[in-house]
N, C-alpha and C positions, 0 to 999 in steps of 0.2 A: 288788913296788913297792918304791919304795925308802922309807926312811926319812923323808926331809926331804918327798917328793911327798906321803907317808899325811899328816905334820903341815900341810901346805898345804890340802889338801882338809878336815882336821878343823877348823882354823883358819875356813874358808871356809863350812862347815856351821855352826859354833859363831855366825859374823856372820850367816849369815842367818838360823838358825832361833833363837839364843837373845837376841842383842842388839838385833834389832827389838824385843822386849817389854820390854824395859829399859831402851830411850830414850824419853824422852818426846818425841812430836813432835805437834805442833798438828792437831788434825782440821779437814778441810777443812769448812766451816760456811756457805759459799757456796753459795745455791741458784740454779738457771738458771730464772727465769719465762719461761712463753712471752709473746711479743709481743702486745700488746694488739690485739682485732680489731677492724678496723673495717667494722660492718656496714650495708648500706642496704637497704630492703624498698621495692618500687614496688606499685604499681597505676596501669597506664594507662588513664586516661578514653576513650582513642578505640578501643583495640584490646581490653581487656578483659583484657588480659596482666597475671599476678601477675611479682614479681621480688624473689628474696631472694638477696643476695650480698656476701659479704666481700672486699671490694675491696682491702684495704690490712691489712698486720701490721706492726705497728711502725711503722716508717720506710720499709718497704719495700711499693709497689705490687704487686701481683698482676696480671701480664701478662694471665692468661687470665679474671679477672674484669673487666679494663677493657676487654677485647674483648666479653663479655657484654653490659655496661652500654652499649658503642657500637651493638651492634645492638639492644640495647633502646630505648636512647632515639633511633633511626633517625628519618627524616622518614616517618611514618606514611600517608603520601598517596602519596607517590613511592616509598619502599621504599630512597630512599639513606641510606647508611650514613658518619659522619665521626667520626672519631677525637676523643674529647672531653677537653679540658682535666681532667685528675683534680683539678686545685683545684676544680673545682664540686661533687665528690663528698665533697671534705673539707669545704665550705662547709655542702652538704644535711646533712651529720652534725654540725657545728657548732651548726646553726640547733636540730636536734631536742634537742640537748644544753644548748643555750640556754633551750629553753621548758621541760626538763624531761620531755622524750619521746623518751628513748635508744630507736632501734628502732623507732620508728612506722612505720606504713605512710606513703609520700608519695604522694598523689595527683598523676601527672604528667598537665597539661593540653598542654605542649608541651616537646617535647626539642630533636632538632636539627631545622633547617627549611632545605630546599635554597634557594639562589637564586630558583630556578623558582618555586617554592610562596611564596616571601616576596613577590615581585615581585606574584603571583597575588592573595594578600590585599590589598596595597596598592592594587592596580586595583580591587577590588571592596569598597573603603571601610572596611577593617578597619583600624584605627589600629597598624601595626607599622613597625617603625625601616627606613628605607631600608637601613642597613649592620648591621642587627639582628646581637648577638651569637650569635643562636641559628644564624646561617648558618655561624659559626666553631667551632660545640659548645662554647660557654663561657658558654651560660645555658639555663636550665628554668623552666617555670613548674610551681609546685606549688599543693597545696592539702594540707592534713594534716586528716583526720576528727576532729571533736570539739574542734580547736583554731581560734579565728578567723581569718579572714585577717588582721585588723589586729594580731593577736598575733604571727602569723607575720613579719608586714612589720616590726615593732617588734624582733622578735629578729633579723632579718636586719640591719638597720639600726645595732643596737647591736654587730655585727660589724665594721664599716666595711671590707668586702673586697669591694665591688664594686656595682654598679647593683641597686637594688630597685625595683621599680614594683609599684604596689598596684592592685588592679583590684577595686574594690568591690563594683560589680556583678553582675561573675561569679565574687567571692569564691575569686580566686588570687592568688598574686603570683609575679611575677617574680623571679628571683635571678641576678646574673652575676657573673663573676670579672673584668670589666673596671676600668675606674676607677670611685669612689667617687661615685655621684648617686644622686637620687632622682627619683620622679614617682606621679602617680595618674591615674587615667583612671576 
């Protein structure tokens, strides 16, 4: 090996081995944190089924979780499934947080409602809207064990994110992501 080649190799070795220890370089101090989990827990009052699901990580919705929620919130009478607006899940999460009960199990009284079932309820004297947002998978009727329906209503109203119906006699609250409005029955 030529003398110049040996010197080149020695210089490279010195630079790689010795110099990095002599040169002060800033250490990386930033840590990567896991994105926030958005979790919902449900009990369906008609089917008796429970669901515990992380539907969002940070700003990203989890497609598999959304599909599970669509299936869970299907029309329990007809079995029809409709793709839910994910803003409903954010609204439910924020209601729990507003109440100081994040992670509370929500009782689902009604999720998606097929047009056929909606019309059937109307014909039989139930006070359901002709163009209910339940039929567009933009609404859900809920209770939270240990929290009065009036407190759930007030938390939903404070968020100003859609319709809020208060059903005191049945102790549940309708929430949706349509236009902001309120009613009682």
